C-alpha positions in Angstrom: 19.5 -30.3 -107.1 19.3 -28.6 -103.8 17.5 -25.6 -105.1 14.4 -27.7 -105.6 13.8 -27.9 -101.9 12.5 -24.4 -101.8 10.1 -25.1 -104.5 7.9 -27.7 -103.1 8.6 -28.4 -99.4 5.1 -29.5 -98.8 4.6 -31.9 -101.7 4.1 -35.6 -101.1 6.0 -38.5 -102.6 4.0 -41.1 -104.6 5.0 -44.6 -103.4 4.0 -48.1 -104.3 4.7 -51.7 -104.3 6.5 -53.7 -107.0 6.2 -57.3 -107.8 9.0 -59.7 -108.9 10.2 -59.0 -112.3 11.9 -61.3 -115.0 15.6 -61.4 -115.3 17.6 -59.1 -117.7 21.0 -57.9 -118.4 21.0 -55.4 -115.5 18.8 -56.9 -112.7 16.5 -54.4 -111.0 17.0 -54.4 -107.2 15.2 -56.9 -105.2 13.6 -56.4 -101.7 16.4 -56.1 -99.1 19.1 -55.1 -101.7 20.4 -51.7 -102.6 17.7 -49.2 -103.5 19.5 -46.1 -104.4 22.4 -45.7 -106.9 24.6 -42.7 -107.9 22.6 -40.8 -110.5 24.7 -37.5 -110.9 26.6 -35.0 -109.0 26.9 -31.3 -109.5 29.3 -28.7 -108.6 29.8 -25.0 -108.6 33.1 -23.7 -109.9 34.9 -20.6 -110.5 34.0 -18.7 -113.6 37.2 -19.2 -115.5 36.8 -23.0 -115.0 33.1 -23.1 -116.0 33.7 -21.1 -119.2 36.7 -23.3 -120.1 34.5 -26.3 -119.8 31.6 -24.7 -121.7 33.8 -23.9 -124.6 36.0 -26.9 -124.7 36.1 -28.6 -128.2 37.9 -31.7 -126.4 35.0 -32.4 -124.1 32.6 -32.5 -127.0 34.8 -35.5 -128.5 35.4 -37.1 -125.0 31.8 -37.3 -123.9 28.1 -36.7 -124.8 28.5 -33.1 -123.7 25.9 -30.3 -123.8 25.1 -27.0 -122.4 21.4 -26.9 -121.4 19.0 -24.6 -119.8 16.2 -26.2 -117.7 13.1 -24.9 -116.2 11.8 -26.7 -113.2 9.1 -26.3 -110.6 8.0 -22.8 -109.6 9.8 -21.3 -112.7 13.2 -21.8 -111.5 15.7 -21.8 -114.3 19.3 -23.1 -114.5 21.9 -23.5 -117.1 24.5 -26.4 -116.8 27.2 -28.2 -118.6 26.6 -31.9 -118.8 28.7 -34.9 -119.5 26.3 -37.8 -119.9 27.3 -41.5 -119.8 25.2 -44.7 -119.9 23.7 -44.5 -116.5 25.4 -41.6 -114.8 26.2 -38.1 -115.4 28.0 -34.9 -114.2 26.5 -31.4 -114.0 28.9 -28.4 -113.8 28.0 -24.7 -113.1 29.8 -21.5 -112.6 29.3 -19.0 -109.9 26.0 -17.3 -110.6 24.6 -20.0 -112.7 22.1 -21.1 -110.1 19.5 -19.4 -107.9 20.4 -18.3 -104.3 23.0 -19.9 -102.2 23.4 -22.8 -104.5 25.2 -20.5 -106.9 28.3 -19.9 -104.5 31.7 -21.3 -105.1 32.0 -24.8 -103.8 28.4 -25.8 -103.7 27.8 -29.2 -104.7 25.0 -32.2 -104.5 24.4 -35.6 -105.4 21.3 -37.2 -106.7 20.8 -40.9 -105.8 17.9 -42.6 -107.8 16.0 -45.9 -107.6 15.7 -48.3 -110.5 12.2 -49.4 -109.7 8.8 -47.8 -109.0 8.1 -47.9 -105.3 11.6 -48.1 -104.0 11.6 -44.5 -103.0 9.0 -45.1 -100.5 10.8 -48.0 -99.0 14.0 -45.6 -98.7 11.7 -43.1 -96.9 10.6 -45.9 -94.5 14.2 -46.8 -93.8 15.1 -43.1 -93.1 12.2 -42.9 -90.5 13.2 -46.1 -89.0 16.8 -44.9 -88.8 15.8 -41.7 -86.8 15.2 -39.2 -89.7 11.6 -38.5 -88.5 10.7 -35.7 -90.7 12.4 -36.0 -94.2 11.8 -33.3 -96.6 9.7 -34.7 -99.5 9.0 -32.9 -102.8 8.2 -33.3 -106.5 10.2 -31.7 -109.2 8.8 -30.9 -112.6 10.2 -30.1 -115.9 9.0 -27.6 -118.6 9.8 -28.4 -122.0 9.2 -25.0 -123.4 5.4 -24.7 -123.8 4.7 -23.7 -120.2 3.1 -27.0 -119.1 5.1 -28.6 -116.3 5.5 -32.3 -116.5 6.2 -34.4 -113.4 9.8 -35.3 -113.5 10.9 -37.0 -110.3 9.9 -37.4 -106.7 12.5 -36.8 -104.1 13.4 -36.9 -100.3 16.2 -35.2 -98.4 17.1 -35.8 -94.8 17.0 -31.9 -94.0 16.3 -28.6 -95.8 19.3 -27.1 -94.1 22.9 -27.3 -95.6 26.2 -25.4 -95.5 27.3 -26.1 -99.2 26.4 -29.7 -100.0 23.2 -31.9 -100.2 22.3 -35.3 -101.4 18.8 -36.4 -102.2 17.0 -39.6 -103.2 14.9 -39.5 -106.2 12.6 -41.6 -108.3 11.6 -40.7 -111.9 7.9 -40.5 -112.5 6.1 -42.8 -115.0 4.5 -39.6 -116.4 8.0 -38.3 -117.4 8.8 -41.6 -119.2 5.4 -41.4 -120.9 5.9 -38.0 -122.4 7.3 -38.4 -126.0 9.4 -35.2 -125.5 11.4 -36.8 -122.8 13.2 -39.0 -125.5 13.5 -41.9 -123.0 13.8 -45.6 -123.7 11.0 -48.2 -123.2 10.8 -50.0 -120.0 13.2 -53.0 -119.7 11.0 -54.7 -117.0 7.7 -53.8 -115.2 8.1 -50.6 -113.1 11.5 -49.7 -114.7 12.4 -46.0 -113.8 16.1 -46.6 -114.0 19.0 -44.5 -115.0 19.9 -46.5 -118.3 16.3 -45.9 -119.4 16.3 -42.2 -118.6 19.6 -41.4 -120.3 20.2 -41.5 -124.2 22.5 -43.9 -125.8 24.8 -41.1 -127.3 27.6 -42.1 -125.0 28.3 -44.9 -127.5 29.7 -42.3 -129.8 32.3 -40.9 -127.3 35.0 -42.2 -125.0 33.4 -41.6 -121.7 31.0 -44.5 -120.5 30.1 -43.8 -116.8 31.1 -42.1 -113.6 32.8 -44.7 -111.4 34.0 -42.4 -108.4 33.4 -39.0 -107.0 35.3 -37.2 -104.2 33.8 -34.3 -102.5 34.9 -31.9 -99.8 32.0 -31.2 -97.4 31.4 -29.7 -94.0 30.9 -32.0 -91.0 27.2 -30.9 -90.8 26.5 -31.7 -94.4 28.2 -35.0 -94.1 26.1 -35.9 -90.9 23.0 -35.2 -93.0 24.1 -37.4 -95.9 25.1 -40.4 -94.2 21.7 -41.6 -93.2 20.4 -41.3 -96.7 23.4 -43.4 -97.9 22.7 -46.1 -95.4 19.0 -46.2 -96.2 19.7 -46.5 -99.8 21.9 -49.6 -99.2 25.4 -48.1 -99.8 28.2 -49.7 -97.7 29.5 -46.7 -95.7 32.8 -46.8 -93.7 34.7 -44.1 -92.0 38.1 -42.8 -93.1 40.8 -40.8 -91.5 40.0 -37.2 -90.7 36.4 -37.6 -90.2 35.3 -38.5 -93.7 33.5 -41.5 -95.2 33.6 -43.7 -98.2 30.2 -45.1 -99.6 30.3 -47.9 -102.2 27.4 -49.6 -104.1 26.2 -50.0 -107.6 29.4 -49.5 -109.4 30.1 -46.0 -108.0 32.3 -44.9 -105.1 31.5 -41.7 -103.4 34.1 -40.3 -101.0 33.6 -37.4 -98.6 36.4 -35.5 -96.8 35.4 -33.0 -93.9 36.6 -29.5 -94.6 35.7 -25.9 -93.6 32.9 -24.3 -95.7 35.3 -22.2 -97.7 37.1 -25.3 -98.9 34.0 -27.3 -99.9 33.4 -28.5 -103.4 33.8 -31.3 -106.0 37.5 -32.4 -106.0 37.8 -35.6 -108.2 35.7 -37.6 -110.6 36.8 -40.9 -112.2 35.1 -42.3 -115.2 35.2 -45.5 -117.2 35.7 -45.4 -120.9 34.0 -47.3 -123.7 37.4 -48.6 -125.0 40.8 -48.6 -123.8 43.3 -45.8 -125.1 47.0 -46.5 -125.5 48.3 -42.9 -124.6 47.8 -40.5 -121.8 46.0 -37.2 -122.6 45.9 -34.2 -120.2 43.4 -31.4 -120.8 43.7 -28.3 -118.7 40.2 -26.7 -118.2 40.6 -23.6 -116.1 41.5 -24.6 -112.5 41.0 -28.4 -113.3 42.7 -31.1 -115.3 41.2 -34.0 -117.0 43.6 -36.9 -117.6 42.4 -39.6 -120.0 44.1 -42.9 -120.3 46.2 -44.9 -120.6 43.7 -47.7 -120.3 40.1 -47.4 -120.1 39.9 -44.8 -117.3 39.8 -41.0 -116.9 40.4 -38.7 -113.9 39.2 -35.2 -113.6 40.6 -33.2 -110.7 39.4 -29.7 -109.5 41.6 -27.4 -107.7 40.5 -25.7 -104.4 40.2 -22.1 -105.6 39.0 -20.7 -102.4 42.2 -18.7 -101.8 42.5 -17.2 -105.3 
């Protein structure tokens, strides 16, 4: 999340080289291929919407849903509402749930993660080669409640300055996977630090499988800071009408529309389902609407509440 920038601007990212790995169901990226994949997005919504999400009985049936408080580096604490799939997830906050400016209405962010140890170092090299000469590097930690921080992930941003949105590249640490409290899965191949290993398999007990598309409204400055990271990670980026862009890769599409700061925020999330449903169900959650089915797809739209 963007707030971690203030915690460790001077930290360094540990990088390394990975050798070829055997084939498996989901091939790890090879050199020259995509290095970053959509991991999760977060958004800050009005209190009515956040409370409706938090107390929704339907969401608990629809997805692996939980409300969780996390302690990160520097003692920063945040409480979020999480919908978790097989490899991807969504993190939702209400105004006031995060420290500082990240807690304002319309703030949002996207984490793009590697699947293999050492790929973050390659992303950083690509950023520098592409003109981002001084990327912000940091390490995030997690406290499981005993006051002893565990290295969680290393990360890089193109800048520490943003209006309302930021994207970061991240790579989970081997130390986090090695900690039994993380409840993560065994490695599927040497150097596996991937999303599927990180997330639990509880999605199997619900309808939601994964995030397939996210649409965000961002300022022109925030988009300009994001595009170099998308390109360095291997996303295919193309321009769209109105100054926005669409980034595709790794099974998730991210669309950005350029707006004034007061209209920024997460606007639409599309999800795949574990099975097809025959009927259409619409769940109104504050100033948002989740439409599930028919078929194996769900769409969650969020109103622009800047004028309310």
